[in-house]
C-alpha positions as CSV (number, residue, x, y, z in Angstrom):
1,X,122.3,-103.0,6.6
2,X,120.9,-99.6,7.5
3,X,117.6,-99.7,9.4
4,X,114.6,-98.0,7.7
5,X,114.1,-94.3,8.5
6,X,111.5,-93.5,11.1
7,X,108.5,-91.4,9.9
8,X,109.1,-87.7,10.0
9,X,106.3,-87.1,12.6
10,X,108.0,-89.6,14.9
11,X,111.4,-88.0,14.6
12,X,109.8,-84.6,15.2
13,X,108.1,-85.6,18.4
14,X,111.2,-87.6,19.5
15,X,113.3,-84.5,19.1
16,X,110.8,-82.4,21.1
17,X,110.8,-85.1,23.8
18,X,114.5,-85.1,24.1
19,X,114.7,-81.3,24.1
20,X,112.0,-81.2,26.9
21,X,113.9,-83.7,29.0
22,X,117.2,-81.9,28.6
23,X,115.6,-78.5,29.2
24,X,113.7,-79.7,32.3
25,X,116.9,-81.2,33.8
26,X,118.8,-78.0,33.3
27,X,116.0,-75.9,34.7
28,X,115.6,-78.0,37.8
29,X,119.3,-77.3,38.6
30,X,118.7,-73.5,38.8
31,X,115.2,-73.2,40.3
32,X,114.9,-70.9,43.3
33,X,115.1,-72.8,46.7
34,X,111.9,-74.6,47.5
35,X,110.5,-74.4,44.0
36,X,110.1,-77.7,42.2
37,X,109.4,-78.0,38.4
38,X,105.9,-79.1,39.3
39,X,105.4,-75.9,41.3
40,X,107.0,-73.8,38.6
41,X,104.7,-75.4,36.0
42,X,101.6,-74.5,38.1
43,X,102.7,-70.9,38.8
44,X,103.8,-70.4,35.2
45,X,100.5,-71.7,33.8
46,X,98.4,-69.5,36.1
47,X,100.5,-66.4,35.3
48,X,101.0,-67.1,31.6
49,X,97.3,-67.7,31.0
50,X,96.3,-64.7,33.1
51,X,94.2,-66.7,35.6
52,X,93.4,-64.7,38.7
53,X,91.6,-67.6,40.3
54,X,91.3,-71.2,39.0
55,X,89.9,-74.5,40.3
56,X,92.5,-77.2,41.0
57,X,90.6,-79.6,38.7
58,X,90.9,-77.0,35.9
59,X,94.7,-76.7,36.5
60,X,95.1,-80.4,36.5
61,X,93.2,-80.7,33.2
62,X,95.3,-78.0,31.6
63,X,98.5,-79.6,32.8
64,X,97.4,-83.1,31.9
65,X,98.0,-84.5,35.4
66,X,95.8,-85.9,38.1
67,X,93.9,-83.7,40.5
68,X,95.8,-85.5,43.3
69,X,99.1,-84.5,41.8
70,X,98.0,-80.9,41.6
71,X,96.6,-81.0,45.1
72,X,100.0,-82.1,46.4
73,X,101.8,-79.4,44.5
74,X,99.4,-76.7,45.6
75,X,99.9,-77.7,49.3
76,X,103.6,-77.2,48.8
77,X,103.1,-73.9,47.0
78,X,100.7,-72.7,49.7
79,X,103.1,-73.7,52.5
80,X,105.7,-71.4,50.8
81,X,103.1,-68.6,50.5
82,X,103.2,-68.7,46.7
83,X,99.5,-69.5,46.2
84,X,96.3,-69.2,48.2
85,X,93.8,-72.0,48.1
86,X,90.3,-71.0,49.4
87,X,86.7,-71.8,49.0
88,X,85.5,-71.0,45.5
89,X,83.2,-67.9,45.9
90,X,81.1,-69.1,42.9
91,X,80.8,-72.7,44.3
92,X,81.2,-73.1,48.0
93,X,81.9,-76.8,47.6
94,X,84.9,-76.2,45.4
95,X,88.3,-74.7,45.8
96,X,89.9,-71.8,44.0
97,X,93.6,-71.1,43.6
98,X,95.2,-67.7,43.4
99,X,98.9,-66.8,42.9
100,X,100.2,-64.4,45.6
101,X,102.6,-61.6,44.8
102,X,105.3,-63.8,46.4
103,X,104.3,-66.5,43.9
104,X,104.6,-64.2,41.0
105,X,108.0,-63.1,42.3
106,X,109.4,-66.6,42.7
107,X,108.1,-67.5,39.2
108,X,109.8,-64.4,37.8
109,X,113.0,-65.3,39.7
110,X,112.8,-68.8,38.2
111,X,112.5,-67.4,34.7
112,X,115.5,-65.1,35.4
113,X,117.5,-68.1,36.6
114,X,117.1,-69.6,33.2
115,X,118.7,-66.6,31.4
116,X,122.2,-68.0,31.5
117,X,121.0,-71.1,29.8
118,X,119.3,-69.1,27.2
119,X,122.3,-66.9,26.7
120,X,124.5,-70.0,26.2
121,X,121.9,-71.4,23.7
122,X,121.8,-68.1,21.7
123,X,125.6,-68.2,21.4
124,X,125.1,-71.3,19.2
125,X,121.7,-70.8,17.7
126,X,120.5,-67.5,16.4
127,X,117.5,-66.2,18.2
128,X,115.9,-65.4,14.8
129,X,116.1,-69.2,13.9
130,X,114.2,-70.0,17.1
131,X,111.6,-67.3,16.4
132,X,111.1,-68.7,12.9
133,X,110.2,-72.1,14.5
134,X,107.6,-70.7,16.9
135,X,104.6,-70.5,14.5
136,X,104.9,-74.1,13.5
137,X,105.4,-75.3,17.1
138,X,102.4,-73.2,18.2
139,X,100.3,-74.7,15.4
140,X,101.2,-78.2,16.5
141,X,100.5,-77.4,20.1
142,X,97.1,-76.0,19.2
143,X,96.2,-79.0,17.1
144,X,97.3,-81.4,19.9
145,X,95.4,-79.3,22.5
146,X,92.2,-79.4,20.4
147,X,92.5,-83.2,19.9
148,X,92.8,-84.1,23.6
149,X,89.8,-85.5,25.5
């Protein structure tokens, strides 16, 4: 006997979860030396969002991880010279994170290292098909982002 079909929303998010896992594993294999996925995620967030300076707690909130996790990642990024963590000029008790030119360069190198993976994907899936999915995925992301605590 065939099991009942899962709800569409479950199947949708299950597929996204599997895709994320596969993509993360493939990306980890080609990251520049010294750059972890956690580090890439922080750099990518800062650059993609246009943040010149950001508090570690705000980064943690945006990435949905603990401040302790971000603090550890920032220490590794700072040791590589990819971010600067200094006293927040607006609040002397807090910290502020800035991406250095070297941090931008390593993030860009990481994105470039993914190009062969994208090229392989586009040999099987038309780029226009992926582009057509973006508005729906972006809408779902916005709705989930608005619904979080």
